[in-house]
C-alpha positions as CSV (number, residue, x, y, z in Angstrom):
1,M,26.2,19.4,-14.3
2,E,24.0,21.6,-12.4
3,V,21.3,23.8,-14.2
4,P,18.6,26.2,-13.2
5,F,15.2,24.4,-12.5
6,E,13.4,26.2,-15.3
7,E,15.9,24.7,-17.9
8,A,15.5,21.4,-16.1
9,F,11.7,21.3,-16.5
10,Q,11.9,22.3,-20.1
11,Y,14.5,19.5,-20.6
12,I,12.3,16.9,-19.0
13,G,9.1,18.2,-21.2
14,Q,11.0,17.9,-24.4
15,K,12.4,14.4,-23.8
16,L,9.0,13.1,-22.5
17,Q,7.0,14.9,-25.4
18,K,6.5,11.6,-27.5
19,S,5.7,9.3,-24.8
20,E,3.7,6.4,-26.1
21,T,0.8,4.8,-24.3
22,N,2.1,3.1,-21.0
23,G,5.6,3.6,-22.4
24,T,6.6,5.3,-19.3
25,L,7.1,3.9,-16.0
26,V,6.2,6.1,-13.1
27,M,7.1,4.9,-9.3
28,T,7.3,6.6,-6.1
29,S,7.8,5.7,-2.4
30,G,5.1,6.5,0.2
31,S,7.5,9.3,1.7
32,Y,5.5,12.2,0.0
33,S,2.0,13.8,1.1
34,N,-1.2,12.7,-0.3
35,E,-1.1,15.9,-2.4
36,T,2.1,15.1,-4.1
37,L,1.3,11.4,-4.9
38,Y,-2.3,12.7,-6.2
39,L,-0.7,15.3,-8.6
40,L,1.8,12.8,-9.6
41,Q,-0.5,10.2,-10.7
42,R,-2.6,12.9,-12.4
43,F,0.6,13.7,-14.4
44,A,1.2,10.3,-15.3
45,R,-2.3,9.4,-16.6
46,T,-3.1,12.9,-18.4
47,V,0.3,14.4,-19.3
48,L,2.6,11.2,-20.0
49,N,-0.4,9.0,-21.4
50,T,0.8,6.2,-18.9
51,N,-1.2,4.1,-16.3
52,A,2.2,2.3,-15.3
53,L,2.1,3.5,-12.0
54,G,3.7,1.7,-8.9
55,S,5.4,1.6,-5.6
56,F,8.9,0.5,-4.4
57,D,7.5,-1.2,-1.3
58,Y,4.6,-3.1,-2.9
59,Y,6.3,-4.2,-6.2
60,R,6.1,-7.9,-6.4
61,R,4.4,-8.1,-3.1
62,G,1.0,-7.3,-4.5
63,T,-1.4,-4.4,-4.1
64,D,-4.5,-5.8,-2.5
65,F,-3.5,-4.6,1.3
66,F,-6.8,-2.3,1.2
67,A,-9.4,-3.2,3.7
68,D,-12.3,-1.1,4.1
69,K,-11.9,1.4,7.0
70,N,-15.1,-0.2,8.5
71,D,-13.4,-3.4,8.6
72,I,-10.1,-2.2,10.3
73,L,-9.5,-2.6,14.1
74,P,-9.3,1.1,15.6
75,F,-6.2,1.7,17.7
76,A,-8.7,2.9,20.7
77,E,-10.3,-0.5,20.6
78,M,-7.0,-2.4,21.3
79,F,-7.5,-1.6,24.8
80,Q,-10.6,-3.5,25.2
81,S,-9.5,-6.5,23.3
82,D,-9.0,-9.9,25.3
83,K,-5.9,-11.1,23.6
84,I,-3.4,-9.3,21.1
85,Y,-1.7,-11.7,18.5
86,C,1.5,-9.6,17.4
87,I,3.1,-10.2,14.0
88,F,5.8,-7.5,14.1
89,P,9.3,-7.4,15.6
90,N,9.5,-7.2,19.4
91,V,13.0,-6.2,19.6
92,V,14.7,-3.1,20.7
93,E,16.0,-2.1,17.2
94,I,12.3,-1.8,15.3
95,P,11.5,0.5,12.5
96,E,10.3,4.0,13.6
97,T,6.9,3.2,12.3
98,L,6.2,0.4,14.9
99,K,7.5,2.4,18.0
100,A,3.9,4.1,18.5
101,V,2.5,0.5,18.3
102,H,4.7,-0.9,20.9
103,E,4.0,2.2,23.1
104,I,0.1,1.6,22.9
105,L,0.7,-2.1,23.6
106,N,2.6,-1.1,26.9
107,R,-0.4,1.0,28.0
108,C,-2.5,-2.1,28.3
109,P,0.0,-4.5,30.2
110,D,-2.9,-6.6,31.6
111,T,-3.9,-7.7,28.0
112,P,-2.4,-11.2,27.2
113,K,-0.2,-11.0,24.2
114,Y,0.7,-13.6,21.8
115,W,4.2,-12.7,19.8
116,F,4.8,-15.1,17.1
117,N,8.5,-16.2,16.6
118,T,9.3,-16.4,20.5
119,S,10.9,-19.3,22.1
120,D,7.2,-20.0,23.5
121,T,5.3,-19.6,20.6
122,L,5.0,-20.6,16.9
123,N,7.7,-19.8,14.6
124,I,6.3,-18.7,11.4
125,T,8.3,-17.6,8.2
126,D,5.6,-18.3,5.7
127,Y,2.3,-16.4,7.0
128,Y,0.5,-17.4,4.1
129,A,0.8,-21.0,4.7
130,F,0.1,-20.5,8.5
131,F,-3.2,-18.8,8.0
132,R,-4.2,-21.0,5.4
133,S,-3.5,-24.1,7.3
134,V,-5.2,-22.6,10.0
135,N,-8.4,-22.1,8.0
136,F,-8.1,-25.4,6.4
137,Y,-8.3,-26.8,10.1
138,L,-11.3,-24.8,11.1
139,I,-13.4,-25.8,8.0
140,Q,-12.2,-29.3,8.3
141,H,-13.6,-29.6,11.8
142,H,-16.7,-27.6,11.3
143,L,-15.4,-24.6,13.5
144,E,-16.3,-22.0,11.2
145,K,-19.1,-19.8,12.6
146,G,-21.0,-16.4,12.3
147,I,-22.3,-14.0,10.1
148,Y,-19.9,-14.2,7.3
149,V,-20.0,-17.7,6.9
150,E,-23.8,-18.0,6.9
151,V,-24.8,-14.8,5.1
152,L,-22.6,-11.7,4.7
153,G,-19.6,-13.3,3.2
154,K,-19.2,-13.5,-0.4
155,N,-17.4,-16.4,-2.6
156,Y,-17.4,-18.6,0.9
157,G,-18.6,-21.9,-1.0
158,T,-15.8,-21.6,-3.9
159,Y,-13.2,-20.5,-1.3
160,K,-14.1,-23.6,0.9
161,E,-14.1,-26.0,-2.1
162,A,-10.5,-24.7,-3.2
163,L,-9.2,-24.8,0.2
164,L,-10.1,-28.3,1.2
165,A,-8.6,-29.4,-2.2
166,D,-5.3,-27.9,-1.0
167,D,-2.4,-30.0,0.4
168,Y,-2.6,-29.5,4.3
169,D,0.6,-31.4,5.2
170,A,2.6,-29.3,2.5
171,L,1.1,-26.2,4.2
172,L,2.3,-27.3,7.5
173,Q,5.7,-28.2,6.1
174,K,6.2,-24.7,4.9
175,N,6.5,-23.5,8.5
176,H,7.8,-27.1,9.8
177,L,4.7,-27.4,12.0
178,Q,2.5,-30.5,13.0
179,D,-1.2,-30.8,13.1
180,S,-1.1,-30.6,16.9
181,D,0.7,-26.9,16.6
182,I,-2.4,-25.8,14.6
183,Q,-4.7,-27.5,16.8
184,R,-3.4,-25.6,19.7
185,F,-3.6,-22.4,18.0
186,V,-7.1,-22.8,17.0
187,E,-8.3,-23.8,20.6
188,D,-6.4,-20.6,21.8
189,I,-8.1,-18.2,19.5
190,T,-11.5,-19.5,19.5
191,S,-11.5,-19.6,23.3
192,I,-10.9,-15.8,23.3
193,P,-14.1,-13.5,22.9
194,A,-12.5,-10.6,21.3
195,P,-9.2,-11.6,19.7
196,A,-6.9,-8.8,18.0
197,F,-4.2,-9.2,15.4
198,I,-1.6,-6.3,14.8
199,V,0.3,-7.2,11.7
200,W,3.7,-5.6,10.3
201,E,2.3,-5.4,6.6
202,R,5.9,-6.0,5.2
203,W,5.8,-9.5,6.7
204,L,2.9,-10.4,4.5
205,T,2.3,-11.4,0.9
206,E,-0.9,-10.1,-0.6
207,K,-2.0,-13.9,-0.3
208,A,-1.0,-14.1,3.2
209,Y,-3.2,-10.9,3.8
210,H,-6.1,-12.2,2.1
211,E,-5.8,-15.5,4.5
212,L,-5.8,-13.3,7.4
213,E,-8.9,-11.5,6.4
214,N,-10.4,-15.0,5.6
215,L,-9.6,-16.2,9.0
216,C,-11.4,-13.0,10.4
217,M,-14.4,-13.7,8.6
218,L,-14.2,-17.5,9.3
219,L,-14.3,-17.1,13.2
220,D,-16.7,-13.8,13.2
221,I,-13.8,-11.9,14.5
222,Q,-14.5,-8.6,12.3
223,S,-18.1,-8.3,13.4
224,K,-17.3,-7.9,17.1
225,P,-16.2,-4.6,19.2
226,A,-12.3,-4.6,20.0
227,S,-11.9,-7.4,17.8
228,G,-10.4,-7.6,14.0
229,F,-7.0,-6.7,12.5
230,L,-5.0,-3.8,11.8
231,T,-2.0,-3.9,9.5
232,I,0.9,-1.3,10.2
233,K,2.3,0.1,6.8
234,G,5.7,0.4,6.1
235,E,6.3,3.9,4.5
236,L,5.2,7.3,6.1
237,N,2.1,7.6,3.6
238,S,1.9,4.2,2.4
239,Q,-1.7,4.2,2.5
240,G,-2.0,7.4,0.6
241,L,-0.5,5.6,-2.3
242,F,-3.9,3.8,-2.5
243,D,-6.2,6.6,-1.5
244,M,-4.3,8.6,-4.2
245,G,-4.5,5.9,-6.9
246,M,-0.9,5.3,-7.5
247,F,-1.2,1.7,-9.0
248,P,-2.9,0.9,-12.4
249,H,-6.0,-0.8,-11.3
250,I,-6.6,2.0,-8.6
251,A,-8.1,5.4,-9.3
252,P,-8.0,8.4,-6.8
253,G,-10.3,7.9,-3.9
254,G,-8.9,4.1,-3.6
255,H,-11.3,2.1,-5.5
256,A,-11.0,-0.2,-8.4
257,M,-10.3,1.8,-11.7
258,N,-13.3,1.3,-14.1
259,D,-14.9,3.2,-16.9
260,E,-17.2,4.9,-14.6
261,R,-14.3,6.4,-12.6
262,R,-12.1,6.9,-15.6
263,R,-14.9,9.0,-16.9
264,K,-15.4,11.0,-13.8
265,L,-11.7,11.7,-13.8
266,E,-12.0,13.1,-17.3
267,A,-15.0,15.1,-16.7
268,V,-13.3,16.5,-13.6
269,L,-9.9,17.4,-15.2
270,Q,-11.5,18.1,-18.7
271,T,-8.8,15.9,-20.6
272,P,-8.3,12.4,-21.4
273,V,-6.9,9.9,-18.7
274,C,-5.0,6.8,-19.4
275,A,-6.3,3.8,-17.7
276,Q,-4.9,1.1,-20.0
277,P,-4.3,-2.0,-18.0
278,I,-0.8,-3.0,-17.5
279,D,1.5,-5.9,-15.9
280,L,4.6,-4.0,-14.2
281,P,6.5,-6.9,-13.4
282,D,6.0,-8.5,-17.0
283,T,7.2,-5.4,-18.8
284,L,10.1,-5.0,-16.5
285,D,11.1,-8.4,-17.0
286,R,11.3,-7.6,-20.8
287,T,12.7,-4.1,-20.1
288,A,10.1,-2.6,-22.3
289,F,9.7,0.9,-20.8
290,R,11.2,3.8,-22.7
291,N,11.1,6.1,-19.9
292,V,11.2,5.9,-16.2
293,L,10.5,8.3,-13.6
294,L,11.2,7.5,-9.8
295,W,9.7,9.6,-7.2
296,N,12.0,8.6,-4.2
297,A,12.8,11.5,-1.7
298,L,13.9,9.5,1.1
299,N,16.2,6.9,-0.9
300,V,14.1,3.7,-0.2
301,E,15.4,0.5,-1.5
302,I,14.6,-0.2,-5.2
303,H,14.0,-3.6,-6.8
304,Q,16.7,-4.7,-8.9
305,D,14.1,-5.2,-11.8
306,I,13.8,-1.2,-11.7
307,V,17.4,-0.9,-11.8
308,N,18.0,-3.2,-14.7
309,Q,15.4,-1.1,-16.6
310,L,17.1,2.3,-16.0
311,D,20.1,0.9,-17.9
312,K,17.9,0.1,-20.8
313,A,15.5,3.2,-20.8
314,E,16.0,6.0,-23.1
315,F,15.4,8.6,-20.6
316,T,15.1,8.6,-16.7
317,V,14.6,10.9,-14.0
318,L,15.0,10.6,-10.3
319,H,13.3,12.9,-7.7
320,S,15.3,12.7,-4.2
321,A,16.7,14.5,-1.5
322,Y,19.8,12.4,-1.6
323,M,22.4,11.8,-4.3
324,P,22.4,8.3,-5.5
325,D,25.1,6.0,-5.8
326,N,24.3,5.1,-9.2
327,A,23.7,8.8,-10.5
328,N,25.2,7.8,-13.8
329,L,21.9,6.0,-14.5
330,Y,19.7,8.9,-14.7
331,S,19.2,11.5,-17.3
332,A,18.1,14.1,-14.7
333,I,18.0,14.2,-11.0
334,L,15.8,16.8,-9.4
335,P,16.2,17.8,-5.6
336,A,13.1,16.8,-3.4
337,N,11.8,18.3,-0.4
338,L,12.0,16.2,2.9
339,P,8.7,15.5,4.4
340,E,9.5,17.9,7.4
341,E,9.9,20.9,4.9
342,L,6.2,21.0,3.7
343,S,2.6,20.9,5.0
344,G,-0.3,18.9,3.5
345,T,-2.1,15.6,4.6
346,Y,-1.2,11.8,4.9
347,T,-3.3,8.9,5.9
348,D,-2.6,6.7,8.9
349,T,-2.9,3.0,8.9
350,A,-6.6,3.2,10.1
351,K,-7.4,5.3,6.9
352,V,-7.9,8.4,9.0
353,P,-6.5,11.7,7.1
354,H,-4.2,14.1,9.1
355,N,-2.9,17.4,8.3
356,F,0.8,17.8,9.0
357,V,2.7,21.3,9.0
358,A,6.4,22.0,8.0
359,E,8.8,21.9,10.8
360,A,11.8,23.2,8.7
361,G,11.9,25.7,6.0
362,N,11.7,25.0,2.4
363,V,15.2,25.6,0.8
364,L,14.2,24.8,-2.9
365,E,12.8,27.3,-5.1
366,Y,10.2,25.0,-6.2
367,N,8.8,22.6,-3.9
368,N,7.6,19.1,-4.7
369,L,4.1,20.1,-6.0
370,Q,5.3,23.0,-7.9
371,Q,8.0,20.7,-9.6
372,I,5.3,18.5,-11.2
373,A,3.3,21.3,-11.9
374,K,6.1,23.0,-13.8
375,I,7.0,19.9,-15.8
376,A,3.2,19.6,-16.9
377,E,3.3,23.1,-17.8
378,S,6.2,22.7,-20.2
379,F,3.7,20.1,-21.9
380,G,0.9,23.1,-22.1
381,F,-1.1,21.7,-19.0
382,A,-2.1,23.8,-16.4
383,F,-1.8,22.1,-12.8
384,P,-2.8,23.1,-9.6
385,S,0.5,23.8,-7.4
386,S,-0.6,24.5,-3.8
387,K,-1.7,21.7,-1.4
388,D,-5.1,23.6,-0.8
389,E,-5.8,23.6,-4.4
390,V,-4.8,19.8,-4.9
391,F,-6.6,18.8,-1.7
392,L,-9.8,20.4,-3.0
393,E,-9.4,18.5,-6.2
394,Y,-8.5,14.9,-4.9
395,I,-11.5,15.1,-2.4
396,S,-13.8,15.5,-5.2
397,F,-13.0,11.5,-6.1
398,M,-13.7,10.4,-2.5
399,E,-16.7,8.3,-2.4
400,A,-19.1,8.2,0.8
401,G,-20.3,5.2,2.2
402,C,-19.0,1.7,3.2
403,H,-19.3,0.0,-0.3
404,S,-20.7,-3.2,1.0
405,S,-20.6,-4.6,-2.6
406,E,-17.0,-4.6,-2.5
407,R,-16.5,-5.9,0.9
408,H,-16.3,-9.3,2.8
409,F,-15.1,-11.6,-0.2
410,F,-13.6,-14.8,0.7
411,K,-10.3,-14.9,-1.5
């Protein structure tokens, strides 16, 4: 049955009052503004005393898709690249996110492009095995070079030892390749002064992403202008998930959650912050969460593990602009604003923040930010509820500098 917002806020607050540490799962998509994502993780960590945060898009794919902005190839430099290796769909029906990338590629028609999975290129289904076999070949034939191998790269000796102990033939078989296929690819890429990789991130696992980073360091690709890699993320604001700290091990600002950053959060927010480590897949395998809150404005696909947990949880909340087919699994459903109904900020794939403005009117009594703030109010917490207030709060956690101690690790 439909109830007024105020009644819904009080009902949700009452049901969640006795949340134990990490007893509540809070998951979201990247279809929200930075401000909403920040306020949601703040609500979880301070009000609900849970660090069980996650994203539908990254669940069971890993969350280490977070290259430093200084290592990402800017879109503008693609026009000076000598060859672009494309790891994303080259078809008419492509995700909306990729259309702008195709338009950019069309503006540099004279730049050679290598599209994987075409009739005259390598057919790759396991990019981890492919990149790792390429890296194996490079090191085995002493073709690695540059400042990352010689000086700047960290953990290179350990990585090299583990890589050469791997089963090269088994890696090849993952993609039905021969040694000669890897040889030709290596000869091609090592002949290019400034190669660039453009990657649809959803085609990669976390391990594949690491091996692509390793490849770029082995060939000194990241140290040269117009050379490197750029991963295109899936959701509207997938990068904001990382920047706002929507994962257990990541703090607002996008860096690792540790005691120092937890203390800074507590000093700014003037309240305890839950940063207790938790393994989300393991906990979901045991259906051990008491409560589940899903922020899913655009109705993206939810992993079956999470659906199974909904059936076992005592209390569940969905925030969405669409009524789901399985509405009976939710104790409460809150209406969400569509992205075009609000203004705020988002972060693009090159980690550049942008403002956006509403293109349609807000039809809800309380927008996304105000809804979180009102639920927090039912617990006795005062939350900012305007985008400007939230923006000023979360930028206080952004750390200046390139953080070189956290960069350039062979993994």
